[in-house]
C-alpha positions, -999 to 999 in steps of 0.1 A, spaced: 120 40 -614 89 40 -635 60 60 -620 26 46 -630 1 69 -647 -23 68 -619 1 83 -594 -8 118 -582 14 143 -565 2 160 -533 -4 192 -553 -26 173 -578 -45 155 -550 -52 189 -533 -65 204 -566 -87 174 -571 -100 176 -536 -108 213 -540 -125 205 -573 -146 178 -556 -156 203 -529 -168 227 -556 -187 198 -573 -204 192 -540 -214 228 -538 -229 227 -573 -248 195 -564 -261 213 -533 -275 241 -555 -292 214 -577 -307 198 -546 -319 233 -535 -337 236 -568 -354 203 -561 -364 214 -526 -378 246 -540 -398 227 -565 -412 205 -537 -422 236 -518 -441 250 -548 -457 218 -561 -473 195 -536 -458 160 -536 -467 127 -522 -441 107 -502 -435 83 -531 -427 110 -556 -404 128 -531 -386 95 -524 -382 89 -562 -368 124 -566 -343 117 -539 -332 84 -554 -328 100 -588 -307 128 -572 -285 102 -556 -280 85 -589 -272 119 -605 -247 126 -577 -231 92 -583 -228 98 -620 -213 133 -614 -186 118 -590 -178 90 -615 -176 116 -644 -154 138 -621 -131 108 -614 -130 98 -651 -122 132 -664 -101 148 -637 -87 119 -617 -73 98 -646 -101 73 -643 -93 62 -608 -119 66 -580 -104 79 -548 -121 82 -514 -114 119 -511 -136 127 -542 -166 114 -522 -155 130 -490 -149 163 -509 -183 163 -525 -200 156 -492 -180 184 -475 -189 208 -503 -225 198 -503 -228 202 -465 -210 236 -465 -230 250 -493 -263 236 -480 -257 251 -445 -246 285 -458 -265 293 -489 -288 263 -494 -316 272 -470 -319 309 -480 -316 298 -516 -345 274 -512 -367 302 -498 -358 326 -527 -361 299 -553 -395 287 -540 -407 324 -542 -395 327 -577 -410 294 -588 -443 303 -572 -443 336 -590 -436 318 -623 -465 293 -615 -488 322 -608 -478 339 -641 -486 308 -661 -519 303 -643 -528 339 -652 -516 334 -687 -536 302 -693 -567 312 -672 -587 322 -703 -581 288 -718 -592 272 -685 -625 292 -685 -632 280 -721 -624 244 -711 -648 247 -681 -676 259 -704 -671 231 -729 -667 206 -700 -701 214 -687 -717 209 -720 -698 177 -728 -703 163 -693 -740 169 -696 -741 150 -730 -719 121 -720 -733 117 -684 -769 116 -698 -759 90 -723 -742 69 -697 -772 72 -673 -796 61 -701 -773 32 -710 -773 21 -674 -810 23 -672 -813 2 -703 -789 -23 -689 -809 -26 -657 -841 -32 -676 -824 -59 -697 -810 -76 -667 -844 -76 -649 -860 -92 -679 -834 -119 -679 -840 -127 -643 -877 -131 -650 -870 -155 -679 -846 -175 -657 -874 -181 -633 -896 -195 -661 -869 -222 -669 -873 -239 -636 -901 -263 -629 -915 -253 -595 -939 -283 -594 -910 -308 -594 -892 -289 -566 -923 -289 -544 -930 -326 -548 -895 -336 -534 
């Protein structure tokens, strides 16, 4: 009897299932990083939805790569079930506290960078005031000139019409 290359023994299936559970736990940690980033940096609904869609695509790619490398290129249902189980267990046990810790770490890193670049910000604010004054003044003068020109055009337009002809009709 010839056994096909895609045939797996019970032992191999168990090892692959446990591997997919670990893959789900790693994906849960990646998602915890995304949630911590969301807690630190304010997001709009669209960008949060986009991040979730990108994470689902990443998840799909990870499962496909797992099937290609470990499972001899054959996708089996228990890979998906194992990643979902590993994700759920990891998220419920270490995911929530990890989000809190990671968000504190990321907020500390953001504060450090704000402190590090604050002198540059003060310099930019100083130059911004000078540049704004110059450019805003020019824009206001240009707008005044435009209004004066348009007012003159309206007066010239009135001169084109023959009011005497309109009154006689």
